[in-house]
OpenMM code with the backbone's topology and positions (N, CA, C; nanometers):
from openmm import Vec3, app, unit

residues = "MET ASP ARG PHE ALA THR PRO ALA ALA LEU VAL ASN ARG LEU GLU GLU MET GLN LYS GLN TYR GLN LEU GLU ARG PHE LEU LYS GLN LEU ASP LYS LEU GLU LEU LEU VAL CYS ASP GLU LEU GLY TYR LEU SER PHE ASN ARG SER GLY ALA GLU LEU LEU PHE GLN VAL PHE ALA ASP ARG TYR GLU ARG GLY SER LEU LEU ILE THR SER ASN LEU PRO PHE SER GLU CYS SER LYS GLU SER GLY".split()
positions = [
    Vec3(-8.4228, 3.0701, -4.0950),
    Vec3(-8.4217, 3.0910, -4.2379),
    Vec3(-8.3903, 3.2366, -4.2671),
    Vec3(-8.3188, 3.2605, -4.3750),
    Vec3(-8.2905, 3.3964, -4.4179),
    Vec3(-8.4206, 3.4685, -4.4474),
    Vec3(-8.4152, 3.5990, -4.4393),
    Vec3(-8.5340, 3.6783, -4.4685),
    Vec3(-8.5718, 3.6699, -4.6156),
    Vec3(-8.4743, 3.6519, -4.7019),
    Vec3(-8.4986, 3.6425, -4.8453),
    Vec3(-8.4406, 3.5113, -4.8963),
    Vec3(-8.5215, 3.4367, -4.9667),
    Vec3(-8.4747, 3.3093, -5.0220),
    Vec3(-8.5486, 3.2831, -5.1522),
    Vec3(-8.4813, 3.2217, -5.2433),
    Vec3(-8.5459, 3.1808, -5.3677),
    Vec3(-8.6347, 3.0596, -5.3381),
    Vec3(-8.7301, 3.0296, -5.4255),
    Vec3(-8.8095, 2.9079, -5.4061),
    Vec3(-8.7214, 2.7831, -5.3997),
    Vec3(-8.6158, 2.7791, -5.4813),
    Vec3(-8.5253, 2.6634, -5.4787),
    Vec3(-8.4572, 2.6505, -5.3431),
    Vec3(-8.4129, 2.7623, -5.2865),
    Vec3(-8.3494, 2.7587, -5.1545),
    Vec3(-8.4494, 2.7164, -5.0479),
    Vec3(-8.5726, 2.7629, -5.0597),
    Vec3(-8.6759, 2.7234, -4.9639),
    Vec3(-8.7044, 2.5742, -4.9730),
    Vec3(-8.7166, 2.5226, -5.0944),
    Vec3(-8.7410, 2.3784, -5.1116),
    Vec3(-8.6228, 2.2984, -5.0565),
    Vec3(-8.5021, 2.3419, -5.0850),
    Vec3(-8.3838, 2.2731, -5.0309),
    Vec3(-8.3876, 2.2711, -4.8793),
    Vec3(-8.4235, 2.3831, -4.8195),
    Vec3(-8.4299, 2.3909, -4.6729),
    Vec3(-8.5406, 2.3014, -4.6183),
    Vec3(-8.6551, 2.2995, -4.6843),
    Vec3(-8.7644, 2.2116, -4.6417),
    Vec3(-8.7211, 2.0656, -4.6449),
    Vec3(-8.6553, 2.0259, -4.7529),
    Vec3(-8.6085, 1.8874, -4.7642),
    Vec3(-8.5030, 1.8567, -4.6585),
    Vec3(-8.4151, 1.9510, -4.6329),
    Vec3(-8.3119, 1.9331, -4.5300),
    Vec3(-8.3756, 1.9166, -4.3916),
    Vec3(-8.4729, 2.0003, -4.3607),
    Vec3(-8.5402, 1.9921, -4.2309),
    Vec3(-8.6176, 1.8610, -4.2172),
    Vec3(-8.6751, 1.8147, -4.3279),
    Vec3(-8.7473, 1.6879, -4.3241),
    Vec3(-8.6516, 1.5723, -4.2936),
    Vec3(-8.5355, 1.5730, -4.3570),
    Vec3(-8.4362, 1.4672, -4.3324),
    Vec3(-8.3862, 1.4683, -4.1887),
    Vec3(-8.3833, 1.5870, -4.1280),
    Vec3(-8.3358, 1.6006, -3.9900),
    Vec3(-8.4499, 1.5897, -3.8885),
    Vec3(-8.5689, 1.5517, -3.9354),
    Vec3(-8.6875, 1.5389, -3.8502),
    Vec3(-8.7202, 1.6693, -3.7776),
    Vec3(-8.6975, 1.7819, -3.8460),
    Vec3(-8.7261, 1.9126, -3.7885),
    Vec3(-8.8236, 1.9924, -3.8753),
    Vec3(-8.8943, 1.9239, -3.9637),
    Vec3(-8.9825, 1.9920, -4.0569),
    Vec3(-9.0946, 2.0666, -3.9849),
    Vec3(-9.1587, 2.0030, -3.8885),
    Vec3(-9.2700, 2.0684, -3.8181),
    Vec3(-9.2243, 2.1971, -3.7504),
    Vec3(-9.1070, 2.1945, -3.6901),
    Vec3(-9.0541, 2.3146, -3.6244),
    Vec3(-9.0295, 2.4252, -3.7273),
    Vec3(-8.9744, 2.3884, -3.8416),
    Vec3(-8.9470, 2.4864, -3.9456),
    Vec3(-9.0771, 2.5438, -4.0019),
    Vec3(-9.1782, 2.4588, -4.0209),
    Vec3(-9.3068, 2.5065, -4.0707),
    Vec3(-9.3705, 2.6051, -3.9733),
    Vec3(-9.3526, 2.5828, -3.8439),
    Vec3(-9.4041, 2.6767, -3.7437),
    Vec3(-9.3325, 2.8112, -3.7527),
    Vec3(-9.2029, 2.8081, -3.7840),
    Vec3(-9.1289, 2.9330, -3.8028),
    Vec3(-9.1830, 3.0087, -3.9234),
    Vec3(-9.2123, 2.9376, -4.0306),
    Vec3(-9.2682, 3.0015, -4.1490),
    Vec3(-9.4070, 3.0585, -4.1206),
    Vec3(-9.4841, 2.9906, -4.0363),
    Vec3(-9.6180, 3.0387, -4.0009),
    Vec3(-9.6140, 3.1736, -3.9310),
    Vec3(-9.5047, 3.2037, -3.8648),
    Vec3(-9.4934, 3.3299, -3.7915),
    Vec3(-9.4726, 3.4502, -3.8834),
    Vec3(-9.4353, 3.4248, -4.0087),
    Vec3(-9.4147, 3.5338, -4.1030),
    Vec3(-9.5493, 3.5930, -4.1434),
    Vec3(-9.5603, 3.7251, -4.1414),
    Vec3(-9.6841, 3.7893, -4.1845),
    Vec3(-9.7034, 3.7749, -4.3348),
    Vec3(-9.5931, 3.7814, -4.4092),
    Vec3(-9.5983, 3.7720, -4.5544),
    Vec3(-9.4854, 3.6820, -4.6018),
    Vec3(-9.5198, 3.5854, -4.6822),
    Vec3(-9.4213, 3.4982, -4.7450),
    Vec3(-9.4202, 3.5311, -4.8935),
    Vec3(-9.3053, 3.5726, -4.9446),
    Vec3(-9.2915, 3.6067, -5.0858),
    Vec3(-9.2122, 3.4974, -5.1538),
    Vec3(-9.2702, 3.4413, -5.2568),
    Vec3(-9.2041, 3.3380, -5.3353),
    Vec3(-9.1839, 3.3964, -5.4752),
    Vec3(-9.0651, 3.4440, -5.5001),
    Vec3(-9.0344, 3.5192, -5.6217),
    Vec3(-8.9759, 3.4282, -5.7293),
    Vec3(-9.0253, 3.4437, -5.8502),
    Vec3(-8.9785, 3.3688, -5.9668),
    Vec3(-8.9981, 3.2179, -5.9490),
    Vec3(-9.1188, 3.1815, -5.9138),
    Vec3(-9.1501, 3.0408, -5.8890),
    Vec3(-9.1280, 2.9532, -6.0110),
    Vec3(-9.1549, 3.0027, -6.1292),
    Vec3(-9.1433, 2.9201, -6.2484),
    Vec3(-9.0039, 2.9061, -6.3047),
    Vec3(-8.9047, 2.9671, -6.2397),
    Vec3(-8.7695, 2.9677, -6.2933),
    Vec3(-8.7070, 2.8285, -6.2953),
    Vec3(-8.7259, 2.7510, -6.1891),
    Vec3(-8.6711, 2.6151, -6.1803),
    Vec3(-8.7822, 2.5159, -6.1501),
    Vec3(-8.7654, 2.3951, -6.1957),
    Vec3(-8.8610, 2.2906, -6.1586),
    Vec3(-8.8059, 2.2161, -6.0368),
    Vec3(-8.8956, 2.1513, -5.9636),
    Vec3(-8.8578, 2.0796, -5.8421),
    Vec3(-8.8913, 1.9327, -5.8571),
    Vec3(-8.8224, 1.8501, -5.7798),
    Vec3(-8.8613, 1.7096, -5.7766),
    Vec3(-8.9965, 1.6988, -5.7061),
    Vec3(-9.0572, 1.5828, -5.7168),
    Vec3(-9.1928, 1.5655, -5.6629),
    Vec3(-9.2005, 1.5953, -5.5133),
    Vec3(-9.1080, 1.5430, -5.4356),
    Vec3(-9.1145, 1.5644, -5.2905),
    Vec3(-9.0946, 1.7118, -5.2560),
    Vec3(-9.0046, 1.7792, -5.3272),
    Vec3(-8.9835, 1.9217, -5.3038),
    Vec3(-9.1058, 2.0037, -5.3377),
    Vec3(-9.1694, 1.9696, -5.4501),
    Vec3(-9.2912, 2.0404, -5.4903),
    Vec3(-9.4037, 2.0176, -5.3889),
    Vec3(-9.4137, 1.8954, -5.3374),
    Vec3(-9.5166, 1.8654, -5.2372),
    Vec3(-9.4924, 1.9429, -5.1081),
    Vec3(-9.3671, 1.9544, -5.0672),
    Vec3(-9.3361, 2.0313, -4.9472),
    Vec3(-9.3689, 2.1790, -4.9666),
    Vec3(-9.3348, 2.2326, -5.0823),
    Vec3(-9.3647, 2.3734, -5.1106),
    Vec3(-9.5157, 2.3956, -5.1135),
    Vec3(-9.5901, 2.3045, -5.1734),
    Vec3(-9.7354, 2.3153, -5.1743),
    Vec3(-9.7906, 2.3100, -5.0327),
    Vec3(-9.7308, 2.2275, -4.9483),
    Vec3(-9.7756, 2.2197, -4.8087),
    Vec3(-9.7601, 2.3550, -4.7407),
    Vec3(-9.6473, 2.4224, -4.7654),
    Vec3(-9.6260, 2.5555, -4.7083),
    Vec3(-9.7346, 2.6503, -4.7575),
    Vec3(-9.7605, 2.6485, -4.8879),
    Vec3(-9.8625, 2.7365, -4.9447),
    Vec3(-10.0005, 2.7051, -4.8855),
    Vec3(-10.0349, 2.5781, -4.8798),
    Vec3(-10.1661, 2.5378, -4.8288),
    Vec3(-10.1814, 2.5718, -4.6809),
    Vec3(-10.0755, 2.5570, -4.6031),
    Vec3(-10.0804, 2.5870, -4.4602),
    Vec3(-10.1069, 2.7348, -4.4334),
    Vec3(-10.0699, 2.8208, -4.5289),
    Vec3(-10.0896, 2.9642, -4.5095),
    Vec3(-10.2333, 3.0085, -4.5362),
    Vec3(-10.3141, 2.9206, -4.5930),
    Vec3(-10.4516, 2.9559, -4.6271),
    Vec3(-10.5247, 3.0078, -4.5032),
    Vec3(-10.5740, 3.1280, -4.5116),
    Vec3(-10.6471, 3.1978, -4.4053),
    Vec3(-10.5643, 3.2226, -4.2799),
    Vec3(-10.4334, 3.2017, -4.2848),
    Vec3(-10.3501, 3.2242, -4.1661),
    Vec3(-10.2373, 3.3225, -4.1920),
    Vec3(-10.2024, 3.3448, -4.3165),
    Vec3(-10.0929, 3.4353, -4.3486),
    Vec3(-10.0975, 3.4717, -4.4951),
    Vec3(-10.0347, 3.5824, -4.5274),
    Vec3(-10.0341, 3.6299, -4.6655),
    Vec3(-9.9245, 3.5612, -4.7453),
    Vec3(-9.9525, 3.5397, -4.8723),
    Vec3(-9.8602, 3.4737, -4.9630),
    Vec3(-9.8599, 3.5491, -5.0950),
    Vec3(-9.7426, 3.5854, -5.1412),
    Vec3(-9.7275, 3.6529, -5.2697),
    Vec3(-9.6390, 3.5652, -5.3566),
    Vec3(-9.6908, 3.5269, -5.4726),
    Vec3(-9.6170, 3.4407, -5.5641),
    Vec3(-9.5976, 3.5154, -5.6948),
    Vec3(-9.4744, 3.5215, -5.7419),
    Vec3(-9.4463, 3.5793, -5.8727),
    Vec3(-9.3814, 3.4719, -5.9587),
    Vec3(-9.3902, 3.4914, -6.0887),
    Vec3(-9.3308, 3.3969, -6.1817),
    Vec3(-9.2760, 3.4722, -6.3018),
    Vec3(-9.1698, 3.4203, -6.3583),
    Vec3(-9.1151, 3.4793, -6.4793),
    Vec3(-9.1750, 3.4156, -6.6046),
    Vec3(-9.2640, 3.3198, -6.5854),
    Vec3(-9.3265, 3.2527, -6.6992),
    Vec3(-9.4393, 3.3384, -6.7562),
    Vec3(-9.4564, 3.3364, -6.8871),
    Vec3(-9.5731, 3.4017, -6.9446),
    Vec3(-9.6996, 3.3315, -6.8953),
    Vec3(-9.8083, 3.4036, -6.8868),
    Vec3(-9.9333, 3.3465, -6.8377),
    Vec3(-9.9725, 3.2213, -6.9148),
    Vec3(-9.9480, 3.2204, -7.0455),
    Vec3(-9.9843, 3.1045, -7.1269),
    Vec3(-9.9080, 2.9778, -7.0881),
    Vec3(-9.7938, 2.9912, -7.0198),
    Vec3(-9.7118, 2.8772, -6.9799),
    Vec3(-9.7443, 2.8271, -6.8390),
    Vec3(-9.8221, 2.8993, -6.7639),
    Vec3(-9.8452, 2.8662, -6.6239),
    Vec3(-9.9223, 2.7366, -6.6020),
    Vec3(-10.0056, 2.6983, -6.6937),
    Vec3(-10.0854, 2.5776, -6.6724),
    Vec3(-10.0188, 2.4516, -6.7256),
    Vec3(-9.9065, 2.4658, -6.7945),
    Vec3(-9.8382, 2.3483, -6.8496),
    Vec3(-9.7555, 2.2796, -6.7435),
    Vec3(-9.7554, 2.1477, -6.7459),
    Vec3(-9.6707, 2.0703, -6.6540),
    Vec3(-9.5293, 2.0688, -6.7078),
    Vec3(-9.4331, 2.0796, -6.6142),
    Vec3(-9.2932, 2.0693, -6.6582),
    Vec3(-9.2559, 1.9230, -6.6654),
    Vec3(-9.1758, 1.8875, -6.7625),
    Vec3(-9.1418, 1.7470, -6.7852),
    Vec3(-9.0160, 1.7165, -6.7275),
] * unit.nanometer
topology = app.Topology()
chain = topology.addChain("A")
for resn in residues:
    res = topology.addResidue(resn, chain)
    for name in ("N", "CA", "C"):
        topology.addAtom(name, app.Element.getBySymbol(name[0]), res)
């Protein structure tokens, strides 16, 4: 994976790796990163499977690696579901 990727590119790559039955290997590569930066998370919405894969990456980092998430959405918009 490139050193810098948008959340959309990361989700696309996760879905691609899942289709190729290489998701576990890719997740292990992500685990090796000391810091994962997900910039402008609120810019695009994802389909359900893509969002679930991205959440899996975030959840897997709990207590194992640092995660920085930024969003271009105002704080008041962060809790709303996208339709």
